[in-house]
C-alpha positions in Angstrom: 5.4 -0.5 -34.2 5.2 -4.2 -33.1 4.0 -4.2 -29.4 6.4 -5.8 -27.0 5.0 -7.5 -23.9 7.6 -7.8 -20.4 6.7 -10.5 -18.5 8.3 -8.5 -15.5 7.6 -9.9 -12.1 7.3 -7.5 -8.9 10.9 -7.7 -8.4 12.0 -6.5 -11.7 9.4 -3.7 -12.1 10.6 -2.4 -8.8 13.5 -1.9 -10.2 12.8 -0.9 -13.4 10.1 1.6 -12.3 13.1 2.7 -9.6 15.5 3.5 -12.2 13.8 5.2 -14.5 11.6 7.7 -11.8 13.6 10.7 -12.0 13.6 13.5 -9.5 14.2 16.8 -10.8 16.6 17.9 -7.7 16.3 22.1 -8.2 12.0 21.4 -8.6 12.3 19.4 -5.2 10.4 20.9 -2.9 9.7 19.6 1.0 8.3 20.3 4.2 9.4 19.3 7.6 5.9 18.7 8.4 5.3 16.0 5.4 2.7 15.9 3.0 -1.1 15.8 4.6 -3.3 12.9 3.6 -6.8 12.6 3.8 -8.6 9.4 5.5 -11.6 8.0 4.0 -14.6 6.6 5.5 -13.4 3.2 4.4 -9.9 3.9 5.9 -8.3 4.6 2.8 -5.2 7.4 3.2 -5.7 9.8 0.0 -3.0 12.1 -1.3 -3.3 15.5 -3.3 -1.1 15.0 -6.4 -0.9 16.8 -9.5 0.2 14.6 -12.7 1.5 16.0 -15.7 0.1 19.7 -13.7 -3.2 18.1 -13.9 -4.8 17.9 -10.1 -5.9 14.4 -9.3 -6.3 12.2 -5.9 -4.0 9.2 -5.6 -4.5 6.5 -2.6 -1.5 5.8 -0.5 -1.5 1.7 -0.7 1.6 -0.4 0.9 0.0 -3.5 -0.7 0.5 -2.3 -4.3 4.0 -3.1 -5.3 3.4 -0.7 -8.5 2.3 2.8 -9.2 -1.0 2.8 -10.9 -3.2 5.6 -12.8 -6.7 5.0 -13.8 -6.5 3.7 -17.5 -9.9 5.6 -18.2 -8.1 8.3 -17.3 -4.7 8.3 -18.9 -5.5 10.5 -21.9 -7.0 13.3 -19.5 -3.9 13.4 -17.3 -1.9 13.8 -20.2 0.1 9.9 -20.3 2.0 8.6 -22.9 1.4 5.2 -23.5 5.2 3.3 -24.0 4.3 0.5 -26.2 5.2 -2.2 -23.5 3.1 -3.8 -21.0 3.9 -5.4 -17.7 3.2 -8.4 -15.9 1.0 -7.3 -12.7 2.6 -9.1 -9.8 0.5 -11.9 -8.3 -0.7 -10.1 -4.8 -3.9 -9.8 -3.5 -6.2 -7.5 -5.4 -4.6 -7.9 -8.9 -4.3 -11.0 -9.4 -1.7 -11.6 -12.3 -3.4 -9.3 -14.8 -1.4 -8.2 -17.9 -1.6 -4.1 -18.2 -0.4 -1.1 -20.2 2.5 1.2 -19.1 2.5 4.8 -19.7 5.3 7.5 -19.0 4.3 10.2 -16.2 6.3 13.3 -17.1 6.0 14.8 -13.7 4.4 13.9 -10.9 4.1 16.0 -7.7 2.6 14.6 -4.4 1.8 17.6 -2.3 4.6 19.9 -3.0 7.6 17.1 -3.5 8.2 16.8 -7.1 9.0 13.5 -7.7 9.9 14.1 -11.4 9.2 11.7 -14.6 8.6 7.5 -14.7 6.2 4.8 -15.7 2.9 3.9 -14.1 0.6 1.0 -15.0 -2.9 1.8 -16.1 -5.5 -0.1 -14.6 -9.0 0.7 -14.4 -9.8 2.1 -11.0 -13.4 3.7 -12.3 -14.9 1.9 -9.7 -13.0 2.8 -6.4 -13.5 6.5 -5.0 -13.4 7.1 -1.5 -15.9 10.0 1.1 -13.3 11.9 2.9 -13.9 12.0 6.6 -13.0 15.4 7.0 -15.7 17.2 4.6 -17.6 14.2 3.4 -16.7 14.6 -0.2 -16.0 11.8 -2.5 -13.1 11.8 -4.6 -12.1 10.0 -7.4 -9.4 7.0 -6.8 -7.4 8.4 -9.7 -4.5 6.5 -9.4 -2.3 4.5 -6.2 1.3 5.5 -5.1 2.9 2.1 -4.8 5.4 0.5 -3.1 7.9 1.1 -5.9 7.7 5.0 -5.2 8.1 4.7 -1.6 11.1 2.7 -1.9 12.8 5.2 -4.1 11.8 7.8 -2.0 12.3 6.3 1.4 8.9 6.8 2.5 7.6 7.0 6.0 3.9 7.0 6.5 2.3 8.2 9.8 -1.1 6.9 9.8 -2.7 8.0 12.8 -1.4 11.8 11.8 -2.3 11.3 8.1 1.3 12.1 6.8 3.7 10.8 4.4 7.3 11.8 4.1 8.9 11.5 0.8 12.9 11.9 1.2 14.1 13.9 -1.9 17.4 16.1 -0.7 17.2 15.7 2.7 15.2 13.7 5.6 11.9 14.9 6.4 11.0 12.4 8.8 14.1 12.3 10.9 11.7 14.1 13.8 8.9 11.8 13.5 11.4 8.8 13.7 13.1 10.8 17.0 9.5 10.6 18.4 9.1 7.2 18.1 12.0 6.8 19.4 11.4 8.6 22.5 8.0 7.7 23.1 9.3 3.5 23.0 6.9 2.5 20.5 7.1 -0.8 19.9 9.1 -1.9 16.8 9.5 -5.0 14.2 11.3 -5.5 11.3 9.4 -5.6 7.9 10.8 -7.1 4.7 10.2 -6.4 1.2 9.9 -10.1 -0.2 11.4 -10.0 -4.2 7.6 -10.2 -5.0 7.3 -7.0 -3.9 5.1 -7.6 -1.0 5.7 -5.7 2.3 5.7 -8.8 5.0 5.9 -8.7 8.8 6.2 -12.0 10.6 3.6 -13.0 12.8 2.2 -15.7 15.1 -1.5 -16.8 15.1 -2.8 -19.8 17.3 0.9 -21.0 18.0 1.4 -21.2 14.0 4.2 -18.9 12.4 2.4 -16.7 9.4 3.5 -13.7 6.7 1.0 -11.1 7.0 1.4 -8.2 4.2 0.9 -4.7 5.9 -1.6 -3.1 3.5 -2.5 0.7 3.8 -5.0 0.1 1.5 -6.5 -2.7 3.2 -9.8 -1.5 5.2 -9.3 -3.8 7.9 -6.8 -6.6 9.3 -7.9 -9.7 7.7 -6.9 -13.2 7.9 -7.9 -16.1 5.1 -10.8 -18.1 5.6 -8.0 -21.2 5.2 -6.0 -19.8 8.3 -9.0 -19.1 10.5 -10.2 -23.1 9.8 -6.4 -23.9 11.0 -6.1 -22.3 13.9 -9.8 -22.7 15.2 -11.1 -19.0 15.0 -14.8 -18.5 15.4 -16.4 -16.6 12.3 -19.5 -14.9 12.7 -21.6 -13.5 9.5 -21.7 -10.2 8.8 -23.4 -7.6 5.7 -20.1 -6.4 4.8 -18.5 -7.2 1.5 -14.6 -6.2 0.3 -13.3 -6.2 -3.2 -10.3 -5.4 -4.6 -8.9 -4.6 -8.2 -9.5 -7.2 -10.5 -11.7 -9.0 -8.0 -14.9 -9.8 -7.0 -16.7 -8.7 -3.9 -16.4 -11.3 -1.3 -18.1 -11.2 2.0 -16.2 -10.7 5.2 -17.0 -12.6 8.8 -15.7 -11.8 12.1 -13.2 -13.4 13.9 -11.7 -13.6 17.4 -8.3 -15.1 17.0 -7.0 -16.5 20.4 -3.4 -15.0 20.5 -1.8 -12.5 17.9 1.3 -11.7 17.9 3.4 -9.3 15.6 7.0 -9.6 15.7 8.2 -10.1 19.5 4.7 -8.0 20.4 1.9 -10.2 21.9 -0.8 -8.5 21.2 -3.3 -11.2 22.9 -6.9 -12.1 21.1 -7.7 -9.5 18.8 -11.0 -9.2 16.2 -10.1 -9.0 12.9 -12.0 -9.9 9.7 -12.1 -13.5 7.8 -12.6 -13.7 4.4 -11.5 -16.0 1.4 -8.2 -14.8 0.2 -5.5 -16.5 -2.4 -2.7 -18.1 -1.3 -0.3 -14.9 -1.2 3.4 -14.6 -3.1 5.1 -18.0 -2.8 8.6 -16.3 -2.0 7.0 -15.1 1.4 9.1 -16.3 4.3 6.5 -18.0 6.1 3.3 -19.0 5.1 0.3 -16.3 3.7 -1.7 -15.4 6.8 -3.2 -12.3 6.1 -3.3 -8.5 5.8 -2.1 -5.7 8.5 -5.0 -3.4 7.5 -5.6 0.3 8.1 -7.7 -0.3 11.4 -5.2 -1.8 13.1 -2.3 1.0 11.5 -4.9 3.4 12.7 -5.7 2.4 16.3 -2.2 1.4 17.5 -0.3 4.7 15.7 1.1 2.7 13.3 4.4 4.4 11.7 5.7 2.8 8.7 9.5 2.9 7.5 9.9 1.5 3.7 13.2 3.1 4.1 14.6 1.3 7.2 12.0 -1.5 7.1 10.5 -1.2 10.6 7.0 -0.9 11.9 6.2 0.8 14.8 3.2 1.1 16.6 1.7 1.8 20.2 
């Protein structure tokens, strides 16, 4: 059979994936408490999943437009190669690679049955996490991306390490009532056509779009943005790498003023590293990532369905 190459941008794949993911209403199961996540020492959130009845660990990553399965484990997890390919969108960690698409017959996150649908296959064998609760290492068998989060109206409670996925009812209702009653700060999010989850920021008097990235261990700004705003940078021994990218050194910078939405945070410690230009369809120039350090320390709640970011 002739291989078909689908050169899809993130928007096309997000729509494609959302359309094809079919939930089984009779099998859907949720609790009001949501789905418990485990936090790694690298600040990743891991969800226990079952893929085609086989247990696995997936990272919850709002910085990933696509749901991904480790290509080295596709056969063991019973995935069927679709004979098509999808153009992985240009984003921070994927770098516009072309990767195959496979079909998942059944994906359960916690006890929530998400039914069947397509996933991208990318080599994740070098990525794993050490869980803070137990000290055990777990593999990154896959990534729950923004396509599934949009499809199921996800709400992520970062500090309490829970994700709420809406199938039949709305399990996040009590959480959102809580953040409103406690007067959490609330800023709008925007899902760009490229699939980036962006928030408007002001840094040193200049306006930028930052990508809200639960897969990022820390809040980062690009070296270019640091230079533009006179941010002093100290060298560190920390390095970071993403999917399909090399390790890059991360410096420590102190911003003169950081504002998210309409809320001024004042001088803020951030990581500084070489980042690509970012998606072209962001509302403002790409400035960096709102990472897990901010989301955990500020009790961040990410409401994908209503496109809001709440924090203290």
